[in-house]
Every structure is written in C-alpha cells, then in structure tokens.
C-alpha angles and dihedrals in degrees: 000000000000107000096185118110106267122219109238136181114206113202101197120025095196122133096312097031093056092053091047090052095048104034100059132050109246133188116272090249091064122115143177139205131228131199108200106017140347116270108237095192093063121077099204121111106267140197139166118266135176131162093231098061110065089192087068089062088070090061090070106106117242098225123110112271139144102256116222111197107202102161126091120251118267113276095256133136115265099263094044092046093053091051093046094050091045090053092050092046092050090048089052092048091051102036102029102031094159091065103081104138119074130180109201119203100214126160143248083241087090089075119087121263089240133117116268141070113291119201136175092270096047119124111227149133121235115244100203130066092236090051091050092051092050093049091048088052091052092050097046094047091048089062094056109029141042087258132202118182126205116190108196127188119225107327115225139163140119112001091003114074143090092273090061089049090051092050090049092050092238122157115264110197124197131193094184091246119129112265120210119218141179128193112238092237091054090049089054090053091050094048091046088053089053092049091053094041110049093178091072105094107174135010137169112227107206132129127243100262117056111180142152118281089243091065091052094048094049091048091050092051090052100040116021115089092213090056095059111120093016119127128212124190106204107231121229109275116264091214127090094185135048115288117280109243096218116159131184112214120232093183091120090054091052094045091053090055094237102157121210121229087203108033091174140013090262092068093036098053101042 
C-alpha cells in the first residue's frame, strides 16, 4: 500500500466530503469544493462548484489529483444526463488532462428493490429513477476516467442519524425491509483505501448488520442514554406485503481485509 500523502480533489464537501477532507492527512496540493458557503474548519484550498454553472468548472485546479466526486448527478432525464456528463468529462479531458483518476461515491440504490443478495458482479437494472441516474453516471464516467466506484448504504454519523431524528420529533417510517448503513468514518476509510489502491474498481460500502429502522429505534430507546424519556409512536407500516429480504453483499470489503470501526449501528450510534 502507498503510505505517502495522496493529492485529492473533493468535488462536494457535504456531510461525507467534509469528514473525508478533515479525517485524513492529504497532500498540500489537495482541494475541495463547496456549494453554499466555504467551510472554515477545513484547511484545504476551497472554491464554489455546481453542475449547473459551467463557469464553476473552470475553478477546478489543473494539478494532478485523485478526484473524489461526492455530489449527486444533475436532476436530468436519462438521455440529457448522459449527454451532460459526457460534455463535462470531455471538458475535463481537454482542460484538466492531469486528472485521470476518479473515485465516484455512488449508492446501493442502484440495486433493484427485489429479494436476493446483490453483489458487485450482479447483473441487474435499477428500479428507481435515482438509481437509474446513478448507474448512468457510473457508466458515463467509466468511459472517460480511470474510474473507481464506491456504493455506500445510508451514510450516518454525528449529527446525522436516527437518534437525532428521534430527538427532533421527526417521523421515522419503516417498511420492515432491511436497511443498509455505513458510518461516515468507515466510508472515509474505504474511500481512502481506494485512493491508495487504484486497482480496486468497485466496492459496496455497507456494514455487517442491515436491519429495519424500527429495530434501530427500539434499540436506541432501550439502550442510548440520550434517548431516555423520548417517545416514539410507531407509524403505520408503509408496506402491504411481507418485507422484501434484499441484502447488499459486503463480501468484497471483507475479502480485502478492510476492517470497520463501526460494524453495526450499535457501535456507531453509542
């Protein structure tokens, strides 16, 4: 493994991107983009970036970095999206030729909402519009970059988890289907592994204990000190049929020996 500090460019310092920027030690040439406002707690060079404003594309530095794309694709129809991403990729190839490697933060939402075990080598068609757009993005980028794809489950961590939703009195719906999660710190470790190991092409980033949201909420109410005294009125189930036993495989993660700091929600939410 290459232990030198890599140079990275993080397009999208949202919840995950901020933790990625601050948790690892990156080369001094690294940078990150923001959408609404600069992030004062992060020392990387920063600039504003949005898909919609092509002038923002010019803000991307020209130096050689591993690009981490952590923003969703533009909300375009499939044909328009493919053309848009192709145009951006060709612009990057022409105007930023030193940036050839790209780590794309996709989603397990590309997999069908059907029973079964879905792994990186499964053959499938997404069933949701958001899943289709993400898969289109993966395929277009693979034609123009040395692409690595990370497909995380639901990303959670400090300030973004079911306990915070409980404390805020927000509705927590549950279909009874297993939900796949990954703690943001574990996702950073997985992405850092990809950055340092360019031969890794595709990996699912999910922890070892997928389960319905209801199970998590009930566990929090019984075990978390900050949940004492909180009430939760279980909403009527959204499902009309038995739960779909859909599981996303993390066998590749295990085989690579990438350990998880938070192997389940119980470690991650205490």
